[in-house]
N, C-alpha and C positions, 0 to 999 in steps of 0.2 A: 288750837293750841293746847287747850285743857284736856283733850281726849287722848293726848299722846301717852299718858300712863296706862290707859286701858288697852291701847294698841300694843304697847310694849309687853304688857302682861300676857296678851293673847298670843303674841309672837313667841314669848318664852314658853308657854304651854305647848305650842305647836312644835317648837324645838325639842321639848322634852319627849313628846310622843314619837318624833322621828329618832331620837336617841334610843328610846326603848326598842323600837323596831330594828335598829341597827344592832343593838346588843343581842337581840333574839336571833338575828341572821347569823351572827358569829357564834353564839353560845350553843344553840341547839345542835348544829352538826358536830361541834367539838364533844358535846355530851355523848352523842351516839358513837362517835369514833372512839373515844376513850373507853366507853362501856364495852364495845365490841372487842377492843384490843385487850381487855382484861384489867384495865386500870380503873381506879376510882373515878367516876364521872364528876365528882366534886372538884377535880383539878380544873374544871372549866371556870370555876370561880376566880382562878388566877387572871383570867381575862378581864374580869370586872374590877379586880383589886389593883393588879400591876399593869402598867402601861406595856410592859414587854411580856405579858402572860402568854401571848400567842407563841412567841419565840421560845419560851421556856417549855411549853407543852409540845411544840414540834421537836425540840431537842430530846425531850423525854421519849417521844415516840420513835425518833430516828436512831437513838443510840443505846436504848435499853432493850432487854429481852422481854418480849410480850408475854405476860402470864397466860394469855389465851392461846399462845403458840402461833405458828405460821398460818394455820387455817383460819384463824379469826373466830374460833369457837372454843368453848371451855372444854376441858377434858372430861370424859366420862369415866365411870368405874371400869368399863371394859377396856378403854384405852390404857388406863393405868395398869390393869392386870396384864395386858399384852406387853407393856414395857418391862414389867417385873419378870415376865417369863422369857424375855429376850427377843420377842418379835416386835415389829413396828407397826 
């Protein structure tokens, strides 16, 4: 009966490790998706701060214009010059 405190502490530490693994499983893909879409990858921190962070990020991705464009890559100087000259 006296060892219950030690067991509770070890279960708490185990829960914390699994929590960190779960956060990484969610945060790492969002980091790369936001970066590739041209947004600040630091928006991923909304997942950690807000309970509804995932929904907010998904709404941003779904309803806004992506800075990286449809191709998922950033524009180069040649792309910008072609747009100015009228070509696509």
